[in-house]
Backbone as a chain_set.jsonl record, in Angstrom:
{"seq": "MGEAALTSHAGGAGHKAAVRKLLEALFSKLQLLVLNSLESTSRLSSQHLQPSGSKTEDARRRPAQQGSVDLSRLEHQQRSEALEQQQQMKILEWENRMKVLAWEQELVREKRRAARQKEKAFRMKKAYYKAKLKRMGEDVPPSSSSSGDEAEKTSDPTG", "coords": {"N": [[14.329, 10.289, -95.181], [12.27, 10.107, -93.367], [12.653, 10.167, -90.326], [14.162, 12.5, -90.129], [12.479, 14.315, -91.39], [10.307, 14.304, -89.619], [11.547, 15.301, -87.298], [12.322, 17.81, -88.206], [9.797, 18.906, -88.782], [8.646, 18.869, -86.215], [10.197, 20.757, -84.952], [9.38, 23.077, -86.092], [7.857, 26.324, -86.174], [5.121, 26.521, -86.677], [4.126, 23.971, -85.991], [4.748, 23.936, -83.264], [3.16, 26.042, -82.36], [0.643, 24.978, -82.884], [0.64, 22.795, -81.135], [0.81, 24.176, -78.731], [-1.689, 25.493, -78.753], [-3.342, 23.258, -78.614], [-2.679, 22.255, -76.076], [-3.583, 24.387, -74.512], [-6.327, 24.227, -75.032], [-6.858, 21.739, -73.907], [-6.275, 22.292, -71.248], [-8.299, 24.15, -70.71], [-10.559, 22.491, -70.944], [-10.088, 20.77, -68.796], [-10.333, 22.573, -66.688], [-13.062, 23.183, -66.908], [-14.127, 20.659, -66.289], [-13.381, 20.422, -63.606], [-14.766, 22.594, -62.498], [-17.42, 21.768, -63.027], [-17.463, 19.479, -61.463], [-17.135, 20.595, -58.932], [-19.51, 22.055, -58.785], [-21.395, 19.982, -58.822], [-20.786, 18.669, -56.436], [-21.446, 20.676, -54.632], [-24.187, 20.819, -55.088], [-24.927, 18.29, -54.205], [-24.33, 18.528, -51.491], [-26.159, 20.525, -50.759], [-28.555, 19.187, -51.245], [-28.303, 17.226, -49.373], [-28.511, 18.712, -47.107], [-31.169, 19.46, -47.209], [-33.256, 17.249, -46.811], [-35.798, 15.079, -48.235], [-39.09, 13.589, -48.076], [-38.982, 10.193, -47.134], [-36.435, 10.396, -46.237], [-36.473, 12.56, -44.594], [-37.843, 11.611, -42.377], [-36.011, 9.675, -41.53], [-33.913, 11.354, -40.863], [-34.991, 12.698, -38.71], [-35.133, 10.689, -36.865], [-32.492, 10.155, -36.291], [-30.017, 11.228, -33.972], [-29.522, 14.697, -33.37], [-26.946, 15.55, -33.081], [-25.296, 13.598, -34.302], [-26.078, 13.923, -36.94], [-25.089, 16.494, -37.499], [-22.395, 15.963, -37.24], [-22.015, 14.167, -39.356], [-22.592, 15.894, -41.49], [-20.521, 17.787, -41.21], [-18.331, 16.152, -41.677], [-18.826, 15.38, -44.32], [-18.766, 17.9, -45.566], [-16.136, 18.609, -44.975], [-14.777, 16.595, -46.354], [-15.585, 17.177, -48.978], [-14.504, 19.743, -49.272], [-11.77, 19.151, -49.002], [-11.428, 17.508, -51.239], [-12.044, 19.332, -53.265], [-9.987, 21.206, -52.889], [-7.811, 19.548, -53.433], [-8.306, 18.993, -56.132], [-8.026, 21.572, -57.159], [-5.316, 21.978, -56.622], [-4.209, 19.998, -58.245], [-4.956, 21.005, -60.73], [-3.486, 23.383, -60.752], [-0.926, 22.321, -60.739], [-0.951, 20.978, -63.216], [-1.277, 23.208, -64.861], [1.123, 24.621, -64.382], [2.953, 22.692, -65.247], [2.306, 22.619, -67.969], [2.934, 25.263, -68.649], [5.688, 25.171, -68.219], [6.43, 23.327, -70.174], [5.756, 24.742, -72.503], [7.505, 26.915, -72.228], [9.944, 25.538, -72.403], [9.765, 24.609, -75.031], [9.735, 27.046, -76.367], [12.286, 27.989, -75.682], [13.861, 26.08, -76.991], [13.159, 26.666, -79.614], [14.236, 29.256, -79.858], [16.94, 28.601, -79.541], [17.305, 27.038, -81.857], [16.827, 28.963, -83.826], [18.963, 30.709, -83.344], [21.09, 28.983, -83.908], [20.632, 28.524, -86.632], [21.021, 31.139, -87.578], [23.74, 31.493, -86.985], [24.841, 29.522, -88.664], [24.107, 30.572, -91.128], [25.57, 32.982, -91.127], [28.155, 31.909, -91.073], [28.205, 30.564, -93.53], [28.0, 32.764, -95.22], [30.428, 34.098, -94.635], [32.242, 32.144, -95.526], [31.619, 32.047, -98.243], [32.258, 34.635, -98.986], [35.018, 34.633, -98.473], [35.785, 32.701, -100.311], [35.176, 33.902, -102.832], [36.811, 36.126, -102.629], [39.368, 34.97, -102.59], [39.286, 33.829, -105.119], [39.156, 36.092, -106.763], [41.698, 37.141, -106.185], [43.33, 35.126, -107.276], [42.742, 35.524, -109.913], [44.009, 37.826, -110.334], [42.882, 40.228, -109.709], [42.44, 43.309, -107.963], [41.571, 43.353, -104.615], [39.315, 45.18, -102.888], [39.556, 46.668, -99.599], [37.512, 45.433, -96.931], [34.537, 47.07, -95.988], [32.734, 46.568, -94.052], [32.243, 45.982, -90.595], [31.815, 43.44, -89.635], [33.116, 41.752, -91.379], [35.766, 42.437, -90.882], [35.971, 41.552, -88.266], [35.681, 38.834, -88.676], [38.006, 38.289, -90.065], [39.873, 38.919, -88.086], [39.343, 36.966, -86.15], [40.104, 34.694, -87.536], [42.774, 35.049, -87.885], [45.616, 34.007, -86.269], [47.619, 35.558, -85.086], [46.57, 38.024, -84.538]], "CA": [[13.485, 11.451, -95.036], [11.281, 9.887, -92.308], [12.956, 10.739, -89.014], [14.607, 13.884, -90.311], [11.296, 15.125, -91.695], [9.55, 14.451, -88.379], [12.295, 16.192, -86.418], [12.212, 19.15, -88.781], [8.428, 19.366, -88.594], [8.42, 19.105, -84.78], [10.907, 21.973, -84.578], [8.814, 24.221, -86.788], [7.04, 27.247, -85.374], [3.711, 26.187, -86.887], [3.809, 22.796, -85.184], [4.798, 24.319, -81.853], [1.978, 26.854, -82.085], [-0.505, 24.066, -82.862], [0.723, 22.032, -79.885], [0.476, 25.11, -77.65], [-3.143, 25.67, -78.776], [-3.928, 22.011, -78.157], [-2.506, 22.209, -74.629], [-4.486, 25.376, -73.923], [-7.685, 23.68, -75.12], [-6.927, 20.672, -72.914], [-6.32, 22.938, -69.948], [-9.64, 24.723, -70.575], [-11.482, 21.392, -70.696], [-9.864, 20.312, -67.435], [-10.924, 23.564, -65.796], [-14.511, 22.979, -66.941], [-14.436, 19.439, -65.544], [-13.255, 20.707, -62.173], [-15.898, 23.443, -62.121], [-18.617, 20.929, -63.011], [-17.348, 18.606, -60.303], [-17.405, 21.416, -57.753], [-20.94, 22.358, -58.776], [-22.158, 18.786, -58.455], [-20.603, 18.414, -55.006], [-22.222, 21.66, -53.876], [-25.584, 20.404, -55.188], [-25.106, 17.146, -53.311], [-24.352, 18.983, -50.1], [-27.419, 21.236, -50.515], [-29.591, 18.166, -51.176], [-28.119, 16.535, -48.103], [-28.989, 19.617, -46.074], [-32.621, 19.556, -47.312], [-33.788, 15.928, -47.168], [-37.229, 15.071, -48.55], [-39.801, 12.313, -47.988], [-38.559, 9.246, -46.097], [-35.167, 10.865, -45.702], [-36.807, 13.481, -43.511], [-38.168, 10.788, -41.219], [-34.758, 9.091, -41.057], [-33.131, 12.421, -40.257], [-35.595, 12.996, -37.403], [-34.812, 9.585, -35.957], [-31.096, 10.262, -35.863], [-29.759, 12.338, -33.05], [-29.095, 15.918, -34.061], [-25.484, 15.664, -33.014], [-24.716, 12.727, -35.317], [-26.347, 14.562, -38.23], [-24.141, 17.591, -37.708], [-21.07, 15.359, -37.437], [-22.001, 13.657, -40.728], [-22.508, 17.043, -42.387], [-19.183, 18.373, -41.142], [-17.431, 15.202, -42.358], [-19.082, 15.505, -45.752], [-18.239, 19.193, -45.994], [-14.67, 18.537, -44.914], [-14.333, 15.741, -47.46], [-15.789, 17.925, -50.216], [-13.506, 20.814, -49.321], [-10.439, 18.586, -49.278], [-11.426, 17.066, -52.642], [-11.983, 20.528, -54.104], [-8.62, 21.728, -52.787], [-6.929, 18.628, -54.152], [-8.521, 19.224, -57.563], [-7.402, 22.848, -57.489], [-3.867, 21.776, -56.633], [-3.886, 19.236, -59.455], [-5.075, 21.921, -61.859], [-2.332, 24.277, -60.713], [0.234, 21.532, -61.163], [-1.067, 20.804, -64.667], [-1.042, 24.505, -65.488], [2.556, 24.915, -64.327], [3.639, 21.752, -66.136], [2.091, 23.085, -69.341], [3.739, 26.47, -68.829], [7.094, 24.763, -68.322], [6.607, 22.711, -71.494], [5.732, 25.813, -73.502], [8.765, 27.645, -72.099], [11.011, 24.695, -72.94], [9.634, 24.634, -76.494], [10.161, 28.363, -76.842], [13.742, 28.031, -75.563], [14.409, 25.266, -78.075], [12.951, 27.431, -80.838], [15.236, 30.326, -79.863], [18.236, 27.951, -79.817], [17.345, 26.656, -83.265], [16.956, 30.186, -84.626], [20.345, 31.173, -83.193], [21.947, 28.05, -84.647], [20.436, 28.808, -88.059], [21.664, 32.424, -87.874], [25.195, 31.257, -87.002], [25.154, 28.781, -89.884], [23.972, 31.5, -92.24], [26.732, 33.875, -91.069], [29.331, 31.131, -91.45], [28.128, 30.343, -94.979], [28.308, 34.041, -95.856], [31.874, 34.325, -94.513], [32.947, 31.199, -96.402], [31.374, 32.481, -99.621], [33.038, 35.85, -99.165], [36.43, 34.239, -98.559], [35.963, 31.971, -101.572], [35.228, 34.844, -103.948], [37.98, 36.973, -102.433], [40.506, 34.177, -103.054], [39.139, 33.658, -106.564], [39.564, 37.361, -107.366], [43.159, 37.242, -106.057], [43.923, 34.214, -108.255], [42.56, 36.1, -111.239], [44.832, 39.016, -110.421], [42.103, 41.433, -109.426], [42.664, 43.945, -106.669], [40.429, 43.184, -103.726], [39.222, 46.345, -101.993], [39.363, 46.275, -98.192], [36.105, 45.328, -96.525], [34.065, 48.23, -95.224], [31.861, 46.132, -92.951], [32.977, 45.592, -89.395], [31.687, 41.998, -89.431], [34.178, 41.121, -92.167], [37.009, 42.643, -90.148], [35.953, 40.669, -87.114], [35.898, 37.488, -89.152], [39.424, 38.167, -90.374], [40.599, 38.929, -86.828], [39.187, 35.682, -85.477], [40.797, 33.638, -88.262], [44.201, 35.335, -87.833], [46.081, 33.629, -84.937], [48.525, 36.546, -84.497], [45.795, 39.204, -84.371]], "C": [[12.583, 11.317, -93.813], [11.587, 10.589, -91.006], [13.377, 12.2, -89.132], [13.417, 14.802, -90.598], [10.461, 15.353, -90.437], [10.234, 15.424, -87.434], [12.188, 17.63, -86.908], [10.818, 19.727, -88.56], [8.162, 19.712, -87.129], [9.106, 20.382, -84.318], [10.318, 23.225, -85.184], [7.897, 25.044, -85.894], [5.553, 26.919, -85.509], [3.278, 25.005, -86.033], [3.774, 23.164, -83.704], [3.599, 25.162, -81.47], [0.739, 25.962, -81.998], [-0.522, 23.255, -81.567], [0.342, 22.921, -78.708], [-1.041, 25.321, -77.591], [-3.85, 24.426, -78.251], [-3.832, 21.899, -76.644], [-3.427, 23.207, -73.929], [-5.921, 24.877, -73.944], [-7.873, 22.583, -74.078], [-7.045, 21.265, -71.516], [-7.703, 23.54, -69.694], [-10.669, 23.631, -70.264], [-11.325, 20.869, -69.27], [-10.46, 21.283, -66.427], [-12.444, 23.4, -65.747], [-14.924, 21.734, -66.156], [-14.378, 19.687, -64.05], [-14.421, 21.567, -61.709], [-17.193, 22.643, -62.052], [-18.622, 20.015, -61.796], [-17.65, 19.371, -59.021], [-18.891, 21.76, -57.65], [-21.76, 21.152, -58.333], [-21.986, 18.462, -56.978], [-21.365, 19.427, -54.17], [-23.717, 21.333, -53.943], [-25.876, 19.239, -54.258], [-25.18, 17.596, -51.858], [-25.641, 19.736, -49.8], [-28.591, 20.256, -50.447], [-29.525, 17.432, -49.85], [-28.631, 17.4, -46.953], [-30.511, 19.703, -46.06], [-33.202, 18.209, -47.718], [-35.295, 15.997, -47.409], [-37.8, 13.676, -48.35], [-39.317, 11.463, -46.826], [-37.221, 9.652, -45.488], [-35.407, 11.801, -44.525], [-37.102, 12.704, -42.234], [-36.906, 10.167, -40.63], [-33.923, 10.133, -40.334], [-33.681, 12.769, -38.88], [-35.246, 11.923, -36.393], [-33.385, 9.682, -35.444], [-30.965, 11.374, -34.844], [-29.197, 13.522, -33.821], [-27.584, 16.03, -34.104], [-24.827, 14.81, -34.09], [-24.921, 13.317, -36.713], [-25.376, 15.686, -38.515], [-22.736, 17.072, -37.919], [-20.946, 14.831, -38.858], [-21.858, 14.795, -41.736], [-21.107, 17.64, -42.379], [-18.167, 17.454, -41.819], [-17.57, 15.329, -43.872], [-18.519, 16.818, -46.295], [-16.716, 19.181, -46.011], [-14.121, 17.714, -46.083], [-14.467, 16.481, -48.789], [-14.768, 19.043, -50.359], [-12.121, 20.264, -49.646], [-10.347, 18.093, -50.717], [-11.311, 18.256, -53.584], [-10.581, 21.139, -54.078], [-7.632, 20.85, -53.543], [-7.067, 18.812, -55.665], [-7.899, 20.541, -58.0], [-5.886, 22.715, -57.558], [-3.44, 21.012, -57.878], [-3.959, 20.123, -60.686], [-3.897, 22.891, -61.907], [-1.08, 23.556, -61.176], [0.219, 21.34, -62.671], [-0.765, 22.107, -65.403], [0.446, 24.824, -65.506], [3.357, 23.964, -65.201], [3.504, 22.198, -67.587], [2.892, 24.346, -69.624], [5.209, 26.114, -69.017], [7.373, 24.128, -69.686], [6.668, 23.781, -72.579], [7.036, 26.61, -73.449], [9.935, 26.842, -72.666], [10.968, 24.685, -74.467], [10.105, 25.966, -77.053], [11.683, 28.512, -76.75], [14.395, 27.246, -76.697], [14.275, 25.999, -79.406], [13.983, 28.547, -80.955], [16.621, 29.741, -80.166], [18.371, 27.593, -81.296], [17.503, 27.874, -84.17], [18.379, 30.732, -84.537], [21.307, 30.291, -83.99], [21.845, 28.314, -86.148], [21.111, 30.121, -88.444], [23.182, 32.267, -87.917], [25.619, 30.512, -88.263], [25.093, 29.699, -91.102], [25.158, 32.456, -92.284], [27.994, 33.151, -91.513], [29.355, 30.893, -92.962], [28.477, 31.625, -95.726], [29.812, 34.322, -95.806], [32.668, 33.416, -95.444], [32.795, 31.61, -97.872], [32.21, 33.72, -99.941], [34.529, 35.513, -99.318], [36.724, 33.521, -99.874], [36.097, 32.942, -102.741], [36.416, 35.802, -103.829], [39.232, 36.253, -102.943], [40.46, 34.009, -104.569], [39.567, 34.932, -107.297], [41.082, 37.526, -107.299], [43.848, 36.355, -107.075], [43.816, 34.78, -109.663], [43.373, 37.384, -111.411], [44.095, 40.302, -110.177], [42.508, 41.992, -108.07], [41.396, 43.802, -105.842], [40.378, 44.379, -102.794], [39.038, 45.88, -100.55], [37.885, 46.315, -97.825], [35.717, 46.525, -95.689], [33.2, 47.817, -94.056], [32.685, 45.662, -91.779], [32.89, 44.095, -89.161], [32.753, 41.251, -90.22], [35.517, 41.271, -91.478], [37.083, 41.721, -88.948], [36.201, 39.231, -87.527], [37.363, 37.266, -89.467], [40.249, 38.131, -89.096], [40.515, 37.582, -86.138], [39.926, 34.573, -86.196], [42.314, 33.85, -88.223], [44.728, 35.029, -86.437], [46.992, 34.691, -84.291], [47.799, 37.779, -84.031], [45.503, 39.673, -83.025]], "O": [[12.162, 12.336, -93.265], [10.868, 11.507, -90.612], [12.984, 13.033, -88.316], [13.36, 15.929, -90.106], [9.964, 16.456, -90.208], [9.578, 16.276, -86.835], [11.988, 18.552, -86.118], [10.672, 20.894, -88.196], [7.529, 20.725, -86.832], [8.637, 21.026, -83.38], [10.72, 24.332, -84.824], [7.253, 24.524, -84.983], [4.809, 27.033, -84.535], [2.207, 25.023, -85.425], [2.871, 22.749, -82.978], [3.069, 25.017, -80.368], [-0.116, 26.168, -81.137], [-1.581, 23.054, -80.972], [-0.359, 22.485, -77.795], [-1.62, 25.328, -76.505], [-4.841, 24.528, -77.528], [-4.794, 21.493, -75.992], [-3.985, 22.906, -72.874], [-6.659, 25.079, -72.98], [-8.922, 22.503, -73.439], [-7.83, 20.787, -70.697], [-8.222, 23.448, -68.581], [-11.545, 23.822, -69.421], [-12.317, 20.56, -68.61], [-11.03, 20.861, -65.421], [-13.045, 23.47, -64.674], [-15.933, 21.739, -65.451], [-15.236, 19.212, -63.306], [-15.004, 21.312, -60.656], [-17.979, 22.818, -61.122], [-19.663, 19.802, -61.175], [-18.334, 18.863, -58.133], [-19.46, 21.757, -56.558], [-22.709, 21.289, -57.56], [-22.937, 18.026, -56.328], [-21.88, 19.084, -53.106], [-24.439, 21.543, -52.968], [-26.919, 19.191, -53.607], [-26.002, 17.099, -51.089], [-26.177, 19.609, -48.699], [-29.525, 20.468, -49.674], [-30.549, 17.061, -49.276], [-29.124, 16.884, -45.95], [-31.097, 19.987, -45.015], [-33.604, 18.042, -48.869], [-35.983, 16.859, -46.861], [-37.073, 12.687, -48.445], [-39.245, 11.926, -45.687], [-36.915, 9.29, -44.352], [-34.626, 11.826, -43.573], [-36.669, 13.087, -41.148], [-36.731, 10.126, -39.412], [-33.297, 9.84, -39.316], [-32.916, 13.102, -37.975], [-35.082, 12.205, -35.206], [-33.104, 9.334, -34.297], [-31.722, 12.345, -34.864], [-28.481, 13.352, -34.808], [-27.019, 16.549, -35.066], [-23.881, 15.265, -34.733], [-24.039, 13.221, -37.566], [-24.89, 15.824, -39.637], [-21.962, 17.654, -38.679], [-19.913, 15.011, -39.503], [-21.109, 14.688, -42.707], [-20.566, 17.964, -43.436], [-17.239, 17.936, -42.467], [-16.582, 15.378, -44.604], [-17.879, 16.844, -47.345], [-16.089, 19.682, -46.945], [-13.134, 18.09, -46.715], [-13.57, 16.42, -49.63], [-14.229, 19.264, -51.444], [-11.39, 20.833, -50.458], [-9.304, 18.242, -51.353], [-10.581, 18.208, -54.574], [-10.052, 21.54, -55.115], [-6.726, 21.35, -54.211], [-6.074, 18.791, -56.393], [-7.313, 20.627, -59.079], [-5.249, 23.274, -58.45], [-2.427, 21.339, -58.495], [-3.126, 20.013, -61.585], [-3.374, 23.185, -62.982], [-0.27, 24.113, -61.917], [1.241, 21.514, -63.335], [-0.088, 22.111, -66.431], [0.976, 25.251, -66.531], [4.333, 24.373, -65.829], [4.473, 22.16, -68.345], [3.465, 24.493, -70.703], [5.89, 26.683, -69.869], [8.424, 24.362, -70.281], [7.523, 23.734, -73.464], [7.607, 26.943, -74.487], [10.811, 27.397, -73.328], [12.009, 24.745, -75.122], [10.786, 26.017, -78.077], [12.301, 29.096, -77.64], [15.372, 27.702, -77.291], [15.184, 25.952, -80.234], [14.545, 28.762, -82.029], [17.383, 30.31, -80.949], [19.415, 27.817, -81.908], [18.227, 27.824, -85.164], [18.94, 31.168, -85.542], [22.216, 30.785, -84.656], [22.856, 28.326, -86.851], [21.709, 30.216, -89.515], [23.841, 32.84, -88.785], [26.643, 30.837, -88.862], [25.931, 29.609, -91.999], [25.698, 32.719, -93.358], [28.81, 33.71, -92.245], [30.404, 31.009, -93.596], [29.166, 31.585, -96.745], [30.404, 34.734, -96.804], [33.636, 33.844, -96.072], [33.749, 31.524, -98.645], [32.79, 33.836, -101.021], [35.208, 36.051, -100.193], [37.782, 33.712, -100.474], [37.018, 32.823, -103.549], [36.961, 36.238, -104.843], [40.054, 36.845, -103.641], [41.5, 34.045, -105.226], [40.25, 34.869, -108.319], [41.69, 38.001, -108.258], [44.839, 36.764, -107.68], [44.685, 34.55, -110.504], [43.419, 37.957, -112.499], [44.641, 41.378, -110.42], [42.87, 41.252, -107.155], [40.295, 44.093, -106.308], [41.292, 44.581, -101.995], [38.442, 44.833, -100.3], [37.118, 47.125, -98.345], [36.456, 46.949, -94.8], [32.949, 48.62, -93.157], [33.716, 45.012, -91.956], [33.792, 43.519, -88.552], [33.243, 40.217, -89.766], [36.325, 40.341, -91.482], [38.142, 41.17, -88.646], [36.863, 38.484, -86.806], [37.912, 36.202, -89.182], [41.228, 37.389, -89.021], [41.511, 37.102, -85.596], [40.341, 33.602, -85.563], [43.066, 32.917, -88.501], [44.343, 35.711, -85.487], [47.122, 34.717, -83.067], [48.331, 38.527, -83.211], [44.833, 40.693, -82.858]]}, "num_chains": 1, "name": "protein.A"}
């Protein structure tokens, strides 16, 4: 029962929905982390632009050109980090979308397989009772459903 039960549970719609919700929650948390990170880097850059106390004296001692170069480097680094984080988030989002799509495809496959098995069981049951009625000498009326005719056509090699 162990592995079969786990496989059956993992294939269930309820489990897949729970996993999808979990992934969405994880994605939301990651988005918040990136936003918080972007906010903190923007605060750092604004603090760097407005030095206070002894930092002001140090900034006056430095040549103005070096200060602007440092700021542009810092801004460039922050922008590249922010872009990299955005790209990572997009990658994670697309990976999660692909996983969800794969799960949904598997669910559709399983539903189709179950429907085919159910149809096959119905055809076998119908054939069994039809043969039983013939053995008992009962007249078997012709099938009015087109699916029964199709089943007979597929089983008849001359058809």
